[in-house]
N, C-alpha and C positions, 0 to 999 in steps of 0.2 A: 271618193269620200272615205274618210277614216271611220273607225268604230267610235261612235259618239256615246256608247253606253258607259256608265260608271264602271271603273275597274273593280271597285269594292263598294258594296252596299252594307250599311250597318244600322242597327237600331238597338236601343237599350237605355239604361238609366245613367244619367250624368251626375258626377259628384264634384264638389270642390274639395280637393285633397290638401291636407296639411301634414307633411311627412317630417317626423323627428328622427334623426339618426345619431349614432354614436352613444347609445344608451349603455352598452356593455352588458346589461341584464334587464329583464322586465321589472318595472316598479312594483313595490309591495304596498299594501294599505298603510297610509300614514307617512309614506316616504316621499321625499322630493329628490328628483334626479335632474341635474343640469345636462343638457345635450350639447354635443359638439357641432351639430349641423341641422339645418332645416330647409325645406323647400315647399313651395305651394304652387298649385295649378290644377288643371282639369284632371279628373280621374274617372273610374268606371268605364263606360263604353268609349270614352275619349282615349283610353290607353290604346285600344285597337285602331281607332281612327287616325290618331297622330302618327302612330308607328307606320301605318300604310301610306299616309300622305307624304311622309318624309322619304319614301322611295319614288316619289313623283307619280304615284298612282292616283287616278281620278277617284276621289273618295266622297261618297254621299252618306250623310249621317242624319237619321231621323231620331230626335230626342226631344225632351222637354226641358226648357230653361225656366228657372224661377224668375219672378218679376222683382228681384232684389239685386243688390250690388254684385253678389257672387255670380248670378245668372248673366248679368250684362258683361261682366269681366270675362267669363268663360266663353260667351258668344264671340266677343272680340278676339280672344286668343285663337279660337278654333277657325273663325272665318278669315280674319285679317292677317294673323301671324302664320297659321298652319295651312291656309288655303283649302279648307274643307267645305264642301257644298252643304249648306244647311237649309236648303229650300224645302225639305221635308220636315224640318223641325218647327216647334212652336214654343212661344212664351206663354206661361199659364198665370193669369191674374190671381193674386192672393196666395200663390203657392211658393214656398221657400225652397231654394236649391239645397239638396242634401249636402251635408258637410261630413267628411271623414278625417279623423286624426289617425295616422298610421305611425305606430311605434316600431321602428326598425332596429333589430339587433341580431347579430350572427347572420345566418343564412335565411332568416324568416322575419315576419313582422306580425304585430297584432293590430287590429283595427277597431276603432270606436266611431260609430256613425250616428248622426242625428238627422232625421228626415222622415218624410211620409211618402207613400206611394203616389206617383204623379197622377193628375186628373185625366190624362190621356194614355190609353194602352198602346202597345206596339201595333196592334192591328188597326187602331184608329189613326195612328200616325201614318202607317204604310198604305192603308186602303188597298188599292190594286198596285202593288209595287212596280216601279219602273224596271225594265229589263236591265240587267247588269251582268258583267262577266262572272263575278263571284259575289257571295255574301258571306260575311263573317258573323256568326251567331253564337249566343249562349243558349243552348236548349234547356228547357225547364220541364218540370213534371206535367204542367198544363201545356199542350201543344198550341202553337200560334198559327192562326189561319193564314197569315201572310206568307209563312214559310212554304206551304204547299203551292201557293200561287207563284212565288218566285221560282221554285223548282220547275213548275210547269212552263215558265217563261224561258227555260233553258239556263237559268242562273245556277252556277255550281256552288253548292252550299258547303262551306267549311265550318264545322261546329266544334265547340268545346262545351264543357259543363262545369257548373260550380259545386261547391261544397253543399251537401245535403244536411241541413240543420236537424232534420228528423232522425238521421242516422239509419233510415230504412233502406236507402239505396235501391229503390224499386227498379227492377229490370224492365218494367213497362216503358220507362223513359227511352230505352234503346230502340223501341219500335219506330221512333222518329228518324232513326238512321236510314230508313228506306228512302228518305227525301234527300239525303246528304251524299256529297261526293267524298268528303273527308271528315274524320273525327279525330280530335287532338286532345284527349284528356291527360291529366297527370297520372302518375302511377297509383296513388291512393284512390283516386276516383275510378280509374280503369279496373283495378282489382276488386273494388267494392261492388261496382255495377255488374261485373261478370262473374262474381263469386269465385275468384281465383286468388292465388297466393303470390304470383310474380308478374312482373311487367311482360315477360315473354309469353306466359300463359294467357294473360289478358289480351295481348296483341293477337294471338292466334284466334281467340274467339271473336274479337272485333273485326278481324279481317274477313270473316264470313258475313258480316253485316253491312260493310261499307267498302267502296272501292279502294280508298286510301285510309289506312289506320296508322295513327302515330300515338305513342305513349311517351310522355316526357318524364324524366327521372331526376329533375333538379341537378344536384352536383354530380350525378352519374350519367348525364347526357340524355339521349333519347334513342328509341327504336321505332322502326316503321316498316310497313309493307304496302306496296302499291300493286294491287291486283291488276290494274290496267296495263302495266308494263312487266309484271313478274319480278320486280325489284324488291330486295330486302336490304335494310341498312340499320347499322347499330353504331352510333358515334358517341364518343365521350364528351363531357363538358370540358371547358377550358379552365385552367387554374388561374382565376382572376379574383382579386379582392372584392368582397361584397360590402357595399355601403348601404344599399337600399334595394330589397328584392321586390318592392311594390311594382306590379305590372309586368314583371319579367315574362310570365306566361303569355300575356297578350302580345308582347313584342315578338316572342317566338312564333305565335300564330300568324301575325301579320307578315312576318319575314318569310315564313313558309309559303304563304299565299303569293307574295311578290316573286319568289323564286319559281313557284309553280307556273305563274303567268308567263314567266320567261322560258318555260319548257325545259328547265334544268333536270338532270338525272336525280333520282331520289337521294342518293348519298350527298350530293352537293346541296340540295334543298335543306336536308337535315343539318348538315354542318353549318350552313349559312344561318339558319334559324337559331341554332345553339350559340353561335358566335354573337349574333345580334342581342340575344337575351343576356348573354354574359357581359357584353359591353354596357347594357342598360343598367345593370345592378351596381355599376361603379359611380353612378350619379344619383342625386336626390330626385324624388318626384317621379311617379309612374309614367304618365303620358310624355312629359317633356324630357324624360331621360332616354327616349327612343333614339338610337344612333343615326338612323337613316343612312343614305349613301355616304354622306360626309363622314360620319363616325367610322363606318366600315373602311372607307378610303384611308383615313388617318391611321387606323390600326394596321392595315396592310402595308402601308409605305413606311411605317416605323418598325415593322417586325424584323427581328434579326435572328430568331430561333430557326435553325436549319430544318428541324423536323416539321414545325408548323408551316414554314415556307413551302415545303413539299406538300403537306396535307391540304393546305389552302391555296395551292398554286392555281386552282381554277379561277380564283378571283381576278387574276391578271387579265383574263378574257371576259369576265362578267361585269367588272366595275365600269360605270360610265366614264367617259373622258372628263366630263365636268360633273363633279359630285354635288354641285350647288353650294350655297352659302352655309356657314356653320349654323346649326340650329340653336335657337335660344334655350338656355337651361332654365330650370325652375327657379324663380326668384324666391327670396326669403318671404317677402310679402309682395302683393301687387303694388307696383310703383304708383305714386300719386298721379292722378289724371290718366291712368292706364286705359280707362274705358273711353273709346272713341264714339262719337255720335254717328 
């Protein structure tokens, strides 16, 4: 019998994302800007779920869908197109799916969201969580009860953290790292929570709190320490054109988990995650921009840079023989009749 556990367990808030690209600059009050590109599709926790599923990982998602068109469309995309297990998810009567408009320009984006908190909490959705090989989570100031239960089940917790709107950056949040196998914040978050000034200094502090610590640095790449193996890695980002940075951090996290499940050395895990995140920003729409094995395969076989061929030579042994079909990109709008009964 094979391992029937999900490879990746996730829960969180789902959004319908509308991403506008090619702005050139952020709009100012009273100004109208015509964009060069647009993409629509699932966002929020779906960014992690789709990125993981496109590596062929058995992915189980617990989320809440609104009982509106957006909710039905997102459920269809995630279940039927991306093959994500939604048995832990629920549709909430009378609740509208949150909608986010992302304005992408340069290497960043601004977000405007309409929505309310869902009627079901993460703990209510999860209950006693199923055993899983890993869980990808966003830790928040208020600890979630399901997280401790999952860790007790032997699930390896890979955590990241979001922006703190209070700007307090309470170090109490780091207490939750005692449940985690890995922590993957960005440099701003890492330095704020550890009260340090550099990614290296933040990494040193975090490596005392969690077995695997990673600090992402956007266009400067990422650094990491794996205390279980004694490895340290510092890798640069790739010089790729940025169309839409929405969800790039989530693609990084899911890719790092996929490589970790494969037992890769730390430097390979980090380079792979940096590559996947870099490829994702070349397309519209967070979740549906995830490259998966197909995107990585296409990049590797089209690569003619001798230095990158040497640096990423490990892919020759890591890529599956069959990378699967080309993933569907984010459409401009959902096609008519897209929701299947």
